[in-house]
C-alpha positions in Angstrom: -12.1 -3.8 -15.2 -15.2 -5.0 -13.4 -14.8 -8.1 -11.2 -17.4 -10.9 -11.0 -20.3 -10.0 -8.8 -21.2 -11.8 -5.6 -17.6 -12.6 -4.6 -17.5 -13.2 -0.8 -14.7 -12.1 1.4 -13.4 -14.0 4.4 -15.2 -13.5 7.7 -13.3 -11.4 10.1 -13.8 -13.9 12.9 -11.7 -16.4 11.0 -8.8 -14.0 10.5 -5.2 -15.2 10.6 -4.3 -11.7 11.9 -6.6 -10.5 14.8 -7.6 -6.9 14.3 -9.3 -4.2 16.3 -11.6 -1.9 14.3 -12.1 1.2 16.3 -14.1 0.1 19.4 -15.1 -3.2 17.8 -13.1 -6.1 19.2 -14.4 -9.6 18.9 -17.6 -8.2 17.3 -19.4 -9.1 14.1 -20.2 -6.3 11.6 -23.8 -5.1 11.4 -25.9 -6.1 8.4 -26.1 -3.4 5.7 -24.4 -2.0 2.6 -20.9 -0.5 2.6 -19.2 1.6 0.0 -15.4 1.1 0.2 -12.7 2.9 -1.7 -8.9 2.7 -2.1 -7.9 6.1 -3.5 -4.3 6.5 -4.8 -2.5 8.8 -7.1 -2.8 6.5 -10.1 -6.0 4.6 -9.6 -9.1 4.5 -7.4 -10.8 1.2 -6.6 -14.4 1.2 -5.5 -16.5 -1.7 -4.2 -20.1 -1.9 -2.9 -20.6 -4.7 -0.4 -23.6 -6.4 1.2 -23.0 -7.5 4.8 -25.2 -10.3 6.1 -24.5 -12.6 9.1 -20.9 -11.5 9.3 -20.1 -12.2 5.6 -19.1 -9.5 3.1 -20.4 -10.1 -0.5 -19.2 -7.9 -3.3 -22.2 -6.5 -5.2 -20.1 -4.4 -7.6 -16.5 -3.5 -8.0 -14.7 -1.1 -10.5 -11.5 0.7 -11.1 -11.0 4.3 -12.2 -8.0 6.4 -13.3 -7.7 9.0 -10.6 -6.2 11.7 -12.7 -9.1 11.5 -15.2 -11.6 12.8 -12.6 -12.2 16.1 -10.8 -13.3 14.7 -7.5 -14.1 11.5 -5.6 -17.9 12.4 -5.7 -17.6 12.4 -9.5 -16.1 8.9 -9.4 -18.8 7.7 -6.9 -21.5 9.1 -9.1 -20.1 7.2 -12.1 -19.9 4.0 -10.0 -23.1 4.0 -8.0 -26.0 3.9 -10.4 -29.7 4.2 -9.5 -30.2 0.5 -9.7 -27.9 -0.1 -6.7 -29.1 -0.3 -3.1 -28.7 2.7 -0.7 -25.5 3.0 1.2 -25.4 2.6 5.0 -21.7 3.0 5.7 -18.8 4.6 3.7 -15.1 4.2 4.2 -12.5 5.7 2.0 -8.8 4.8 2.2 -6.9 7.8 0.9 -3.2 8.4 0.1 -2.6 11.4 2.2 -2.7 12.7 5.8 -6.3 13.2 7.1 -6.8 16.2 9.4 -10.2 17.1 10.9 -12.1 14.8 8.5 -10.5 16.3 5.4 -7.5 15.4 3.2 -5.7 16.8 0.2 -4.2 13.9 -1.7 -0.4 13.5 -1.7 -0.3 12.4 -5.4 -3.6 13.8 -6.7 -5.0 17.3 -6.7 -8.3 17.1 -4.9 -9.6 17.8 -1.4 -11.8 15.1 0.1 -14.2 16.3 2.8 -16.0 13.5 4.8 -18.9 15.8 5.9 -19.6 16.8 2.3 -19.6 13.2 1.2 -22.0 12.3 4.0 -24.4 15.0 2.8 -24.2 14.0 -0.8 -24.7 10.3 0.0 -27.2 10.9 2.8 -25.1 8.9 5.2 -24.1 9.8 8.8 -21.5 7.0 8.8 -18.6 8.2 6.7 -15.0 7.3 7.5 -11.8 8.7 6.0 -8.8 6.7 6.8 -5.2 6.8 5.5 -4.7 4.3 2.7 -2.0 2.6 4.7 -4.4 2.2 7.6 -6.8 0.6 5.1 -3.9 -1.7 4.0 -3.3 -2.7 7.6 -6.9 -3.4 8.3 -7.1 -5.4 5.2 -4.6 -7.9 6.6 -7.5 -9.2 8.6 -9.0 -10.6 5.4 -5.9 -12.5 4.2 -5.4 -16.2 3.9 -2.2 -18.1 3.8 -2.2 -18.2 0.0 -2.2 -14.3 0.0 1.3 -14.2 1.7 4.7 -15.0 0.3 7.4 -15.6 3.0 10.7 -13.6 2.4 12.1 -14.2 5.9 10.5 -16.6 8.3 11.7 -14.9 11.5 10.4 -16.4 14.7 6.8 -17.0 16.0 6.8 -13.9 18.2 4.0 -11.6 19.3 4.4 -7.9 19.2 3.9 -4.8 17.0 3.9 -5.2 13.2 4.4 -2.9 10.3 3.4 -2.6 6.7 5.4 -0.9 3.9 3.8 -0.5 0.4 5.7 0.8 -2.6 3.2 1.9 -5.3 2.8 5.4 -6.9 4.3 6.6 -3.7 5.7 4.8 -0.6 3.2 4.1 2.2 4.1 3.0 5.7 1.9 2.1 8.7 2.3 0.5 12.1 0.1 -2.0 14.0 0.2 -1.8 17.8 -0.2 -5.1 19.5 -2.3 -4.9 22.7 -1.8 -8.6 23.7 -4.7 -10.0 21.7 -5.4 -7.7 18.7 -3.6 -5.3 16.4 -4.5 -1.6 16.2 -3.3 0.0 12.9 -2.0 3.6 12.8 -1.0 5.8 9.9 2.5 7.3 9.4 4.1 9.4 6.7 7.4 7.6 7.0 7.8 7.3 3.3 8.6 11.0 3.2 11.5 10.8 5.7 15.0 11.4 4.4 16.6 8.7 2.2 19.9 7.7 3.9 22.7 6.8 1.5 25.2 4.2 2.6 27.6 3.7 -0.3 29.3 6.0 -2.8 26.7 5.1 -5.4 24.0 6.0 -3.0 25.6 9.3 -2.3 25.9 10.1 -6.0 22.2 9.1 -6.5 21.3 11.3 -3.5 23.1 14.3 -5.0 21.4 13.7 -8.3 18.0 13.6 -6.7 18.7 16.5 -4.5 19.6 18.6 -7.5 16.3 17.6 -9.2 13.9 17.6 -6.3 15.5 19.4 -3.3 14.3 17.0 -0.6 15.2 13.4 -1.2 12.8 11.0 0.6 12.6 7.2 0.7 9.6 7.6 -1.6 12.0 9.0 -4.3 13.7 5.6 -4.5 11.2 3.0 -3.2 8.1 3.5 -5.4 7.1 3.5 -9.1 8.6 7.0 -9.4 11.6 5.7 -7.6 12.2 3.1 -10.2 12.1 5.8 -12.9 14.5 8.0 -10.8 17.0 5.2 -10.3 16.9 4.3 -13.9 17.5 7.9 -15.2 20.4 8.3 -12.8 22.1 5.0 -13.7 21.7 5.6 -17.4 24.0 8.7 -17.1 26.1 7.2 -14.3 26.9 4.1 -16.4 27.2 6.1 -19.6 24.6 3.7 -21.0 23.3 4.0 -24.5 19.6 3.3 -24.3 18.4 0.8 -27.0 15.9 2.4 -29.5 13.3 -0.4 -28.8 13.5 0.4 -25.1 13.4 4.2 -25.6 10.2 3.8 -27.7 8.5 1.7 -25.0 9.5 4.1 -22.3 7.8 6.9 -24.2 4.6 5.1 -24.9 4.0 2.9 -21.8 4.2 3.1 -18.0 8.0 3.5 -17.7 8.4 1.9 -14.3 6.4 -1.2 -15.4 8.6 -1.4 -18.6 11.8 -1.1 -16.6 10.7 -3.8 -14.2 9.6 -6.1 -17.0 12.9 -5.7 -18.9 14.9 -6.2 -15.7 13.1 -9.5 -15.0 13.8 -10.7 -18.5 17.5 -9.6 -18.2 17.4 -7.7 -21.5 19.1 -4.5 -20.3 21.9 -4.2 -17.8 20.7 -0.8 -16.4 17.1 -2.0 -16.0 18.5 -5.1 -14.1 20.6 -2.8 -11.8 17.7 -0.5 -11.3 15.4 -3.2 -10.0 18.2 -4.6 -7.8 18.8 -1.2 -6.2 15.0 -0.7 -5.7 14.8 -4.0 -3.8 17.9 -3.2 -1.8 16.5 0.2 -0.7 13.1 -1.4 0.0 14.9 -3.9 2.3 16.9 -1.2 4.1 13.9 1.0 4.7 11.8 -2.0 5.8 14.5 -2.7 8.4 14.5 0.9 9.6 10.7 0.8 9.9 10.9 -2.5 11.7 13.4 -1.1 14.3 11.4 2.1 14.9 8.2 0.1 15.6 9.9 -2.9 17.0 7.9 -5.0 14.7 8.5 -8.5 16.1 5.0 -9.4 15.0 6.1 -9.1 11.4 6.7 -6.8 8.4 4.2 -7.0 5.6 5.2 -5.6 2.1 2.2 -4.5 0.2 1.5 -2.0 -2.6 1.1 -2.4 -6.3 4.6 -3.3 -7.4 5.7 -6.3 -5.2 2.9 -8.7 -6.0 4.1 -8.8 -9.7 7.7 -9.4 -8.9 7.6 -11.2 -5.5 8.4 -14.7 -6.9 11.5 -13.4 -8.6 13.0 -11.9 -5.4 16.3 -13.5 -4.2 15.3 -13.9 -0.5 19.0 -14.4 0.6 20.0 -11.1 -1.0 16.9 -9.3 0.4 17.6 -10.6 3.9 21.3 -9.6 3.7 20.2 -6.0 2.8 17.6 -6.1 5.6 20.1 -7.3 8.2 22.2 -4.1 8.0 21.9 -2.6 11.4 25.0 -3.7 13.4 24.2 -5.0 16.8 20.4 -4.7 16.1 20.7 -7.5 13.5 19.9 -10.1 16.1 16.5 -8.3 16.6 15.9 -8.0 12.8 16.6 -11.7 12.3 13.5 -12.5 14.5 11.1 -10.4 12.4 9.0 -12.3 9.8 8.8 -10.7 6.4 5.9 -11.4 4.1 4.9 -10.0 0.7 1.2 -9.4 0.5 0.1 -10.9 -2.9 -3.5 -9.9 -2.7 -3.9 -6.6 -4.5 -7.3 -5.8 -3.0 -6.0 -5.7 0.6 -6.6 -1.9 1.0 -10.1 -2.2 -0.5 -10.9 -5.0 1.9 -9.5 -3.0 4.8 -11.7 0.0 4.0 -14.8 -2.3 3.7 -14.1 -4.0 7.0 -13.4 -0.7 8.8 -16.6 0.9 7.4 -18.7 -2.0 8.7 -17.0 -2.5 12.0 -16.1 1.0 13.4 -19.5 1.6 15.1 -20.4 4.7 13.2 -17.5 6.8 14.5 -16.2 9.2 11.9 -12.6 8.8 11.0 
């Protein structure tokens, strides 16, 4: 769905969260046109932005189903018509590890090559960054209304982290240098899921039989909601109602399970969502400890903005504070849900404009 044209993003200089973009610290972006993208396993968001006097104005924005296209260049060609201005800078936030300017998507089947894109678009300023780096950079564009407090923590300075359940599970860190944050990508969502109860162990055994390797992504993501539900349905010897079975066959199953859980219409759906949130809290805590994220943990992705206001913050905090003698540290960490679903796209736009032409 296309967004209204000429929407203006917040100026970086007014950011609540000071960010370093490559070598650009305390600098304004150069005037020009930026093509930004947030490329995930389910959808690809594109935006064309005009930069003038430090302000980013969206000229055009659109959304594409990733699986319906053979390459990112095909999507860009569909998006960028002849009537649009030429592109000065390109930045693509991509779900997958970027190596030597190339990436094969984690949850989509293409290779993306930065040099090839540069040749096709006649641009010598093309940046490929991890989608979680883009999410982290996008924090610079948030306002207070874009954040929902789950745990207030303390007003401390230090490293921060972002964890984003969506099609997969993304995680990134933000190193604090004393004045600005420096995002860096991780592939922490693919680390081993660690069961802590008998139910967790039984779920882990079920998923190990099905997938072999059981990562946090297998339980804290859209596919994780499906996996937990399928396990619980058998574990609880639950007879699935016909109306629910029909919806699960014809609609996005994780969205249906979440909707029914929030409405309290099916006990297994309710337990599924509760376990999903418990595992999210536990993995957020582990990420927070590894990065020593006293500057805060931000929960992004496509799932949480739709359910954030239904989260029982006391239960979430109890599941987060599950680290023995390190609980005193975890209590100091602010936790915020990022409600703005365009954060990664904003981050790609900001990085493309601010990174001084250095290829990512």
